[in-house]
C-alpha positions in Angstrom: 0.0 -0.2 -0.3 2.7 2.4 0.8 5.4 0.9 -1.3 8.9 1.9 -0.1 7.9 5.5 0.7 7.1 4.4 4.5 8.4 2.0 6.9 5.8 -0.4 7.9 5.6 -1.6 11.4 3.3 -4.2 12.5 1.8 -4.4 16.0 -0.8 -7.1 17.4 -2.6 -4.5 19.4 -4.1 -3.2 16.3 -5.9 -6.3 15.7 -9.7 -6.7 15.8 -11.5 -7.6 18.9 -11.7 -11.3 19.8 -15.6 -12.0 19.6 -15.0 -15.5 21.1 -17.7 -17.8 20.1 -19.0 -15.2 17.8 -16.0 -14.8 15.5 -16.9 -15.1 11.8 -20.8 -14.6 12.8 -22.8 -12.3 11.1 -22.1 -8.7 12.2 -25.6 -8.2 13.0 -25.4 -10.6 15.6 -22.3 -9.4 16.9 -23.8 -5.9 16.8 -26.8 -6.8 19.0 -24.2 -7.8 21.9 -22.2 -4.5 21.7 -23.8 -2.7 24.6 -23.5 -5.7 26.7 -19.9 -6.4 25.8 -18.3 -3.0 26.6 -17.4 -4.2 29.8 -18.2 -8.1 29.8 -16.4 -10.1 27.3 -18.0 -11.7 24.5 -18.1 -15.6 25.5 -14.8 -17.0 24.9 -13.5 -13.7 23.8 -12.5 -10.3 25.1 -14.7 -7.0 25.7 -14.2 -3.4 24.2 -12.6 -2.2 27.2 -10.0 -4.7 26.6 -9.5 -3.3 23.1 -9.4 0.1 24.7 -6.9 -1.1 27.0 -4.5 -2.7 24.6 -5.0 0.6 22.3 -3.9 2.7 25.2 -0.8 0.6 25.5 -0.5 1.1 21.8 -0.6 4.9 22.1 1.5 5.0 25.1 4.4 3.5 23.0 3.6 5.8 19.9 3.8 8.7 21.9 7.3 7.7 23.6 8.7 6.4 20.4 7.1 8.6 17.5 6.4 11.9 19.3 5.9 14.5 16.6 6.0 12.2 13.7 3.1 11.8 11.4 2.0 8.1 11.1 -0.7 6.2 9.4 -2.6 3.6 11.5 -4.2 0.6 9.5 -6.5 -1.2 12.0 -9.7 -2.8 12.3 -13.3 -1.6 13.2 -13.1 -1.9 17.3 -9.5 -0.4 17.7 -10.6 2.5 15.3 -13.6 3.0 17.5 -11.4 2.7 20.7 -9.3 5.5 19.2 -12.6 7.8 19.2 -13.1 6.7 22.8 -9.5 7.6 23.9 -8.6 10.5 21.8 -11.9 12.5 20.9 -13.7 11.5 24.4 -16.5 9.5 22.9 -18.3 7.0 25.2 -18.6 3.5 23.7 -22.1 4.1 23.0 -21.7 7.3 21.4 -18.8 5.6 19.2 -21.3 2.9 18.2 -23.9 5.3 17.0 -21.6 7.5 14.9 -19.7 4.7 13.4 -19.2 5.7 9.8 -19.9 2.0 9.0 -23.5 2.3 10.0 -23.9 5.0 7.0 -22.7 2.2 4.4 -20.2 3.2 1.6 -21.5 6.9 2.0 -19.7 7.2 5.5 -16.3 5.9 4.4 -13.4 8.1 3.5 -9.7 7.7 3.0 -8.6 8.5 6.6 -9.5 10.0 10.0 -7.3 12.5 11.8 -6.3 12.3 15.5 -3.9 14.1 17.4 -1.9 12.4 20.3 -0.9 15.5 22.3 -0.1 13.6 25.8 0.8 10.1 26.9 -2.7 8.3 27.4 
């Protein structure tokens, strides 16, 4: 995607939420459990707060190692929503309601801007 113009660093903390028994199930089924699984893990998986915690760790490391740099992050749905929670102060409920995916392709754009001003 970036060719030789950028250094690519893979980080497992950017992986999608572990939906446990609901992995690879219809997204509508997963979405019906979303509110319940903010603090309570999906059966056999993790909670959205678990994803938030690992994203906070990722952002902390990013702040320490890449302060002042412009970077691109390629992540999955829940890690991207966690950025809204952590860096834009949204609740998980608001992040779900305002998720661009709810608007279909009309909500997609090539990127979102976030500013990391302090260690989180």
